[in-house]
GUMAR-773548 format. One record per atom (N, C-alpha, C): x, y, z; residue in one letter. Coordinates in steps of 0.02 Angstrom, whole numbers, plus 50000, padded with zeros to 5 digits. Layout:
REM residues N
XYZa;...
This chain:
REM residues 334
497904776651488x;497604781451534x;497824788651508x;498574788951499x;498914795551481x;498604797451412x;498514793051372x;498354794651304x;497584797851300x;497174793951339x;496494796651347x;496434804051379x;496894804751425x;496924811251453x;497114816651406x;497664815251367x;497834820051308x;497304821351258x;496904815551244x;496384816651195x;495864821251229x;495704820151290x;495174823851319x;495394831351325x;496004833051336x;496234840051338x;496214842751271x;496404838751218x;496374841451155x;495674843451137x;495164838751153x;494514839951135x;494234846551169x;494414847551234x;494164853651272x;494434859651243x;495154858951222x;495464864851191x;495084867151122x;494984861651080x;494584863151022x;493874865451032x;493544863051088x;492894866251098x;492954873451117x;493414874851161x;493534881751185x;493704887051122x;494124884151084x;494314888451018x;493714889450978x;493274884350965x;492704884650927x;492194889950957x;492124889151016x;491604893451063x;491854900451048x;492494902051054x;492794907951055x;492704911450976x;492824907050933x;492784909050860x;492004910750847x;491504906550869x;490804907650865x;490694914950902x;490844915650959x;490684921750992x;491014927150964x;491624927350931x;491934932550900x;491594934150839x;491344929450796x;490974929850736x;490314933950750x;489964931950812x;489344934650830x;489414942450849x;490004944150881x;490104950750904x;490254954550838x;490644952250796x;490794955450735x;490274957150693x;489724951950687x;489144952850652x;488734958450680x;488684958550743x;488264963250777x;488514970550772x;489194971050772x;489524977650765x;489414979950688x;489564974850645x;489564976150573x;488844978250551x;488334976050591x;487594977550576x;487454984250585x;487954988150619x;487724995750637x;487724999350564x;488074996450516x;488074998550444x;487574993750408x;486884995150408x;486424990150383x;486624986950310x;486654980350309x;486844977750245x;486564970450253x;486634967550191x;486534960350178x;486854957750117x;486864951050104x;487214948650052x;486764945250004x;486834946449938x;486334943549887x;486664937149868x;486264932149855x;486474925649818x;486564927149745x;486874923049710x;486984923949645x;486384924849602x;485814921949619x;485194922749587x;484934929449597x;484904931849657x;484674938549673x;485104943949643x;485744942349662x;486264947649626x;486154948249548x;486044942949518x;485904943449439x;485304948049430x;484734945849465x;484124949949457x;484264957449466x;484574959149522x;484774966049545x;485164969849487x;485664966549462x;486074969049416x;485734971049345x;485344965949324x;485034967049265x;484444971549271x;484194973149331x;483644977849343x;483864984749339x;484554985849333x;484764992949327x;484734995149248x;484154995349221x;484054995949152x;484415002449122x;484175007949169x;484245015149149x;485085015049132x;485515011949173x;486225011749164x;486435009049096x;486185002949089x;486404998749023x;486175002748966x;485455004548964x;485175006748900x;485405013648881x;485875016748929x;486215022948913x;486845021448874x;487085015648873x;487715014748842x;487785016548771x;488445019548761x;488575021248691x;488895014148656x;489005014448597x;489345008748564x;490025007848592x;490335013748610x;491065013348631x;490995009748699x;490525011148738x;490415007948805x;490434999948798x;489944997648755x;489794991248739x;490504987248708x;490784990748658x;491354987248627x;491974986448678x;492054991148719x;492634991048770x;492494985448816x;491834984848841x;491644979848895x;491594972948868x;491484972048800x;491444965748776x;492084963948735x;492544968648741x;493224967848703x;493264965748632x;492644968548597x;492594967348522x;492234973048493x;492354973948426x;492034979948401x;491314977248376x;490794980948376x;490204979948353x;489774974548393x;490004974548459x;489574969248510x;488874972648518x;488444969048541x;487774971848557x;487624972148629x;487154976448648x;486924976848719x;486694970348750x;486324966348704x;486084959748728x;486624954848748x;487164955048712x;487764951048721x;488064953048791x;488084959148797x;488404962348862x;487994960948925x;487364961048918x;486884959348971x;486934951548995x;486984947548942x;487084940348954x;487754939448990x;488274943048966x;488924941349004x;488954944049071x;488604949949081x;488614953549146x;488184949349199x;487714945949172x;487284941449213x;487684935849236x;488094932549185x;488404926249198x;489014927349249x;489234932749257x;489754934549308x;489584934249380x;488974934549395x;488784935749460x;488834928949506x;489084929249563x;489234923149609x;488914925349673x;488864919249714x;488644920049787x;489304919849827x;489204923549885x;489724925549926x;489824918049969x;490464916649996x;490544910350037x;490504913050113x;490434908750152x;490314910350226x;491004914450252x;491564912550221x;492194916050242x;492214922650212x;491964923750152x;491974930350124x;491524935150162x;490924932750184x;490484937350224x;490734938550283x;491084933650316x;491434934650383x;491974940650379x;492324940050320x;492844944950308x;492564951950298x;492124952750251x;491764959250245x;491464961850309x;491154956950353x;490804959850414x;491374962150453x;492034959550458x;492524961150498x;492704968850478x;492794969650417x;492934976650389x;492434981950416x;491714980050402x;491204984450420x;491234986150489x;491394980850532x;491344981550612x;491944986550625x;492434986250585x;492984990550601x;492764997750584x;492434998650523x;492205005350498x;491725008050553x;491245003650581x;490795005850635x;491145008750695x;491655004850715x;492045006650771x;492425013650765x;492665014650700x;492995020350685x;492485026550691x;491885026150658x;491505030650663x;491235033250741x;491155027950783x;490985028750848x;491545031450890x;492185029750875x;492805032250909x;492885038950899x;492795042150838x;492975048450818x;492345052750825x;491775050450841x;491215054250848x;490905056950781x;490985052650734x;490715054150668x;489975051750662x;489585055350626x;488875052550619x;488755053450543x;488695048050506x;488535048850434x;487755049850424x;487625053550367x;486845053950350x;486545047750344x;485875048150339x;485395041850332x;485625037950272x;485615031350285x;485795026950231x;485345020950225x;485085020350158x;484715013750156x;485065006950158x;484775001550166x;485154996050175x;485594994750115x;486224992750123x;486714991050077x;486634982450056x;486644981849992x;486564974749968x;487234973549932x;487664968149959x;488314966549924x;488174961049874x;488504962249821x;488384957649760x;489094956049740x;489244949449726x;489844947449703x;489894946249627x;490334948249592x;490364947649518x;491114947349493x;491134944349440x;491864943449414x;492104949749382x;491704954949372x;491944961449345x;492254961549277x;492144956349231x;492454956949174x;492124961849127x;491504963549130x;491174968749093x;491234975449128x;491634976049177x;491854983049206x;492524983249213x;492894980849165x;493604980549153x;494114978349212x;493774973649255x;494064971249312x;494104974949372x;493694980149376x;493624984849428x;493624980749497x;493874983249556x;493814980549619x;493134980849645x;492784986349634x;492074986949658x;491764993349620x;491104993249624x;490724998649593x;490024998049629x;489605002749611x;488945003449644x;488405004849599x;487795002949619x;487205005249588x;486695007049649x;486475013049655x;486035014249712x;486415013049779x;486175008749818x;486575006249878x;486694998749865x;486794996949809x;487064990549788x;487764991049781x;488274987249824x;488954987249824x;489184980749778x;489474980849720x;489644975549684x;490454974649705x;490664968749716x;491354967049738x;491634962349688x;492294963049670x;492604958649626x;492714951449662x;492484947349629x;492514940349657x;493194937349674x;493744939449633x;494404937249640x;494674940649699x;494594947349699x;494884951849761x;494604948849827x;493954948249831x;493744946549891x;493884939249916x;493934935349867x;494144927949884x;494804928449911x;495274931749879x;496034931949895x;496084934849969x;495764940649978x;495784944550041x;495474940850099x;494984937250082x;494654932850140x;495044927150160x;495404924150104x;495824919050125x;496434920850159x;496674927050149x;497284929650182x;497234934450239x;496594934250261x;496444940350306x;496914940350366x;497184934050387x;497634933550449x;498264937350439x;498504939050376x;499134941750364x;499024949350385x;499494952250422x;499454958450453x;499514964650390x;499014968150402x;498894973650347x;498534972050283x;498314965350279x;498044962950216x;497314966050202x;497084968250260x;496334971150252x;496304978350238x;496884981550235x;496974988950217x;496664990350152x;496764986850098x;496474988250036x;495734987150034x;495514982450070x;494804981250072x;494464986450107x;494774989550164x;494524995150200x;494465001350154x;494965002550114x;494965007750066x;494445007450014x;494315000849993x;493785000549944x;493115001049971x;492914998150040x;492304999050060x;492145006650082x;492615009950107x;492495016450128x;492295021050059x;492655019750005x;492555023249939x;491865021249918x;491685015049911x;491035013049887x;490495015649939x;490595016149994x;490025017950043x;489945024750029x;490395029250011x;490315036349995x;489745036549938x;489755032649889x;489335033549833x;488615031849855x;488605027349898x;487915025649926x;487665031849968x;488115034550005x;487945040250046x;487705045850006x;488035047249950x;487785053349911x;487185052649874x;487025045949855x;486355044649826x;485835045849867x;485925043949933x;485395044749982x;485275051150015x;485705055649998x;485815061350029x;485995067349986x;485595069849951x;485825076149905x;486215081649937x;486015084149990x;486275088950021x;486965087150044x;487075081350065x;487775078150086x;488245078950028x;487945077449971x;488285076749907x;488525083449886x;488145088949889x;488215095749876x;488745098549918x;488715096449988x;489255098950034x;489955096350014x;489925089750001x;490565086549979x;490885089449916x;490485089749871x;490725092649809x;490985099849812x;490665103749851x;490895110249860x;491625110349887x;491865105749916x;492565105849951x;493035105549890x;492865103449831x;493295103149777x;493035108549725x;492675113649746x;492395118949697x;491885117349649x;491555112049662x;491115109849608x;490355111949642x;489955114349596x;489265116449617x;488735111549583x;488295108649621x;487795104549601x;487115108149571x;486945107249518x;486355110249491x;485705105749495x;485145108849467x;484515105149470x;484425099749419x;484825100049367x;484695095249309x;485395093549282x;485425087849247x;486005085749214x;486175089649151x;486805089949140x;487115092749075x;487115087349026x;486955088848964x;486895084348903x;487625083148881x;487805077148861x;488425075248831x;488315077848755x;488755081348727x;488675083048658x;488875077248615x;488645076948552x;488755070548511x;489485069048505x;489915073148492x;490625071748484x;490915068948539x;490685070848600x;490995068048667x;490675061848683x;490025060748676x;489685054648687x;489855048848649x;490155049948585x;490465044748542x;490995040948582x;491375044448623x;491945042148654x;491845040948732x;491225042748755x;491085041948823x;491075034848852x;491295034448921x;491245027948949x;490885028849014x;490275024749020x;489845025949073x;490135023449136x;489945026349190x;490245024549261x;489705023249303x;489585016949329x;489015015749375x;489025019949446x;489655021849454x;489655026249523x;489435033049515x;489365035649444x;489255041949430x;488565042049397x;488015043849436x;487335042949411x;487135049149374x;487475055549390x;487285061649366x;487905065449338x;487805069649282x;488205074349272x;487875081449279x;487845082749342x;487395088849361x;487815094249401x;488465094049400x;488905098049434x;489475101349389x;489685107149409x;490175109749364x;490655113849414x;491255115349383x;491725120049418x;492085124049360x;492335129749376x;492605134049330x;493305132649323x;493505131249254x;494215130049244x;494595135249202x;495185136949207x;495575141549173x;495875138049108x;495625139949053x;495765135848995x;495945142048937x;496565141448912x;496755146548860x;496675153748880x;496785154848950x;496685161648977x;495995163948988x;495565159348979x;494815160548991x;494505156349045x;494055158649086x;493625154549132x;493125151449098x;493055145149104x;492545141549067x;492255136049121x;491585137149128x;491235131649173x;491075125149134x;491415120549165x;491375113449137x;491145108149186x;490815103149154x;490695097349198x;491225091849175x;491255086049215x;491795081549199x;491495074949177x;491835071349140x;491635065249116x;492205061049098x;492165053849090x;492635049249073x;492615047749001x;493115048348966x;493065046348890x;493715043048881x;493635039148815x;494215036348790x;494455041148731x;495145039948719x;495425045248665x;495435041148597x;495145034548597x;495175030648538x;494615025548543x;494315022748487x;493955017648487x;494225010948506x;493825005648527x;494044999248547x;494494996048487x;494234997048426x;494574993448369x;495274996048357x;495425001548380x;496095004648376x;496505002848444x;496155004048500x;496505002548560x;496644995448581x;496134990948561x;496254983448580x;496514981748650x;496244985648692x;496384985048770x;495754988048805x;495844987848874x;495284991048914x;495344997948912x;494665001048936x;494605007648924x;495065012248974x;495265009249027x;495715012749071x;496395014649038x;496645010748986x;497215011548961x;497345017948906x;496725019448887x;496675025448841x;496105030648867x;496045031048930x;495475034748963x;495735041648985x;495335046848986x;495505052949009x;494915056949036x;495085061449079x;494555065749105x;494385070949056x;493725071849036x;493455076948988x;493165081949024x;493455087849020x;493085093749044x;492695097248984x;491995096948997x;491515098348950x;491155105048960x;491195109848919x;490795116448931x;490105114748946x;489845118548995x;489135118249014x;488665121948966x;488985125948919x;488545129748874x;488365125348805x;488555118448806x;488345114448756x;488785114248697x;489345117248693x;489805117048652x;490115109748630x;490145107048575x;490355101048564x;491065100248561x;491365100248622x;492055099548626x;492295098048696x;492865095748706x;493015094648775x;493745096348784x;493965098048844x;494695099748858x;494965094548906x;495575093248902x;495955088548942x;496225092149007x;496325088049056x;496665091449117x;497275095149109x;497685093249056x;498225097149040x;498115103749017x;497555105148986x;497335111548957x;497045116049007x;496865113349062x;496635117849120x;497265119649166x;497365125449175x;497945128649206x;497795127849283x;497175127249304x;496965126249374x;496655119749396x;496785114249347x;496485107649360x;496625104949432x;497275105049451x;497505103149515x;497145107249577x;497105114049560x;496785117649609x;496125116449625x;495745114149574x;494975112549580x;494935106049614x;495205100749583x;495135093449614x;495555092649674x;496145096649683x;496605094949737x;497025089149705x;497525086549753x;497965081549728x;498045076449782x;497565075849826x;497635070549875x;497555063349845x;497185063749779x;497075056949748x;497135058249674x;497425053749634x;497475053649566x;496855051849528x;496335049449569x;495715047349543x;495235053049525x;495385056749476x;495025063449464x;494705062849402x;494295058149387x;493835057749324x;493225060549331x;493045062549392x;492345064949409x;492425067049480x;492045072749495x;492065074849569x;491775069749609x;491265064649590x;491075059349627x;491625054949656x;492065052749604x;492605048049614x;493185051749663x;493305057249638x;493805061649679x;493595062449752x;492915063949768x;492795064949833x;492695058049875x;492495053049832x;492505046249861x;493165044849898x;493685045449857x;494385044649881x;494595048749940x;494435054649936x;494545059649992x;494125057450048x;493605055350044x;493145052350100x;493505046950131x;493645042050089x;494025036150109x;494665038450159x;495085042450129x;495645045150164x;495485047750228x;494965052150229x;494775055550296x;494565050550352x;494095045550328x;493875041150376x;494325035250398x;494795033450351x;495265028550367x;495865030650400x;496115036650375x;496795038550402x;496815045250437x;496225048250438x;496165054250485x;496525060650454x;496545065650489x;496875072450469x;497635071150464x;497905067150497x;498625065450492x;498835061450428x;498425058050396x;498545054350338x;498855047550353x;498935043950299x;499225037550294x;499995037950321x;500175033850368x;500825033550395x;501005040750427x;500535044250442x;500605051250466x;500945056050427x;500875055250363x;501275058450311x;500825065550283x;500215065450307x;499865071650290x;499615071650218x;499325076650196x;499025077050124x;499265084250087x;499285083850029x;499485089449989x;498905094749996x;498335091950004x;497765097850021x;497285095250080x;497625095950136x;497305094250203x;496595098750208x;496545103350178x;495885107750185x;495245103350167x;495385098950120x;494855094950089x;494605089650146x;495135086750176x;495065081350230x;494735084650295x;495005090550305x;494635093450361x;493995095450355x;493765097650290x;493115099450282x;492635093350276x;492875087350258x;492485081450261x;492355079450339x;492905079350373x;492825078350445x;492375082750490x;492425089450465x;491935093650496x;491205092750475x;491085090450421x;490435088350395x;490095082450432x;490515077650439x;490225071650480x;490375071150553x;490605075950583x;490695076750653x;490085078050686x;489925074950739x;489275076050769x;489145082550801x;489675086350818x;489555092950848x;489475098050789x;489555095550727x;489505100450676x;488775103750665x;
């Protein structure tokens, strides 16, 4: 009789735990839904990835070689590889991402922030081998997440602080989606680091394009800032290039990459950050990810949304005026 009683208690406890887990997941899903999103299957994700033709067809040979880790690779080879990398999300992974999105939604509500209009986000999981193992990137409002990163963090979600990196990643990628849906928001954000958005893209000169690496998060090179180079003020736009070809580097493009400051007047030359006396004044030093104003501001946006004006661990920022500017723009009373 005592054994049956213990079994009954165990079953009741298990049922209560299950019900609480289901209710918690439901509440998380509802809150996460305030940031409109869905998850693509491997099949749909593959179709969406390969439909981004303009991105892939703009690749230089340098792009293709570094992504395929061999000289003389073809675009067709790369497209096949990229398509084969797409995976489906597991239930646990979806639950983990929903928990981070719910936290983001609560942060917005708590602080009285209001983001500009945003189309539905589609999450796609991929191995990222053709994107140098990046943790995430975007096309439009498609957010691509690294399969290994998401698997590990979803499995270890119960470890205190383990979700911090995922939070940083999602805020960063969300920024790219926001700027694409809202040109005025993008212009406002870029102005915080002294970049002016124009009506058309600047063309990469031949000598620069030869070493150019495409960035899916950067759809346009249509903004410029004034840099002090060799005692002259030169209007430049920024792009990411490698300093050598794959056959010489024999590694991923991050190992030999640099920010290229390219004159807007069409001169076939680029300057490095070290050549610009005011590089840090322009981009600020809140983040080291300064390969483009889009990436720089995505990191600053993440810092502002996740850590607020006081910064991570209340340590502040080298350039708090950038963070304050972001908060002012997204505040409801603005």
